[in-house]
N, C-alpha and C positions, 0 to 999 in steps of 0.2 A: 295511774294504771293504761292510760292512750299515751303513754311514753313508751311503755314494754311491750306494748303490741306493734307499736313502729318498729322500735329495736329487732321486734323475732320476725317478722316483717321483710326486713332488711336485711337477715343474717341470712334467714332461710334459702332462698335462691346460692347464697355463699358455700354455705353448707350442703348443701345438696351439690352442688361442686366440686369439694373437696372431698367427701363422700364417695364420688361416683355413683351415686345412686341416678342422676340422669342421661346413665349410658345403657341403665335395666329397663328403662319406661319398653314401651312395645311402638311410639313413635319411633323414634330413633331407630328400631330395627328396620321398619318401612321405610324409613328412611336413609338406610344405608348404600342401596344405589346411590341414587343420588350426590349424598356424601362421598361415595371416592367417582364419583366424578368429576366434581367441584376438589376434590384432591388431584388426579389426573390432570385438570384444568388448571390449578396451581404451579404444578410442574411444569409443564408445557412454556407458562408464561416465564419461570423463572428461567428457564435455558434460553427463550429464545433473548432476555434479556441477558443474559453471560451473550450469546450469538452476535446480537445487533453489539455487546462493547469488543471484543474481540475483534468484532469486523471495522469499528471503529478506531481502536489500538494499529489494526494492518494500513488502514488508508494514511492516521497520520505517518505513522514510519515511512512507506512509501511520496511520501509529501515529501518529508524531508531529505529524505536518499536524493528525489526530482532535484532538488532544489539543492542541494552539494553538487551534483554532479552537471548541474544548468553554470553553478560558476566554475568548474575544472574546465568545462566546456571554451566561456570565454576568456578562460586563464587561457588557455591552448592555443586558443584562433587570435590573441592576441600578440602570442608568443610566437604563432606562425608565419604573422601580419610583418611583424619586426624583424624576422630572420628571413623573409623570403626577398626585402626591400632591396636592391639593387647594392649598395652598400656595404651590407651584410652579405651578399652571396662572393661577392668582389675580395669579402676580406677572408671568406672558408676557402677562397680559389687558392688566393695565396698562400694558406697556409699548406695547401697541398702541392703547391707546386705547380700550378695553371696560372697563366697569363691572361690578362683580356684581349681578346683582338681589337685591332683597328680599322678591317676592313670588314665592310659591312656585309649584311647575307646577300647572297643572289641567288634564281633559282636556272635548276639545268630543265629546260624544254625534252622530250624524246617523241618525237612524229614515228607510230603506229604503222605508216609507209615507209620510214626506212627500215630494208630486215639488216640482222644481223647477219653477216657472212656465216657460219658453221663452219667450227674446224672438223678438215680435214682428216679423215683415219687413216 
């Protein structure tokens, strides 16, 4: 008999759950606002988790893009440094038909005291 009583005690909560009998009790009806509050909190928690995951994915995508742009910057910078060497500039100038000058540059000085004569009308 003790085994039958134990089985009845164990099966009773499961049977109540499946019957839906626990929903008709007065204690559930009085605690309904609290249960609704818990449901709203659970929904907010789930929404917050999805938002955090979305933000994390955006951050990772931005990091990846930044890494690719940094590689592109380094490549472009090294190409520019190579093309701005004097020998490379000379090669490009020869293609355009320009020649390197053998005369060094010099300064032209202009004094404000010297007046430039105006053309007469």
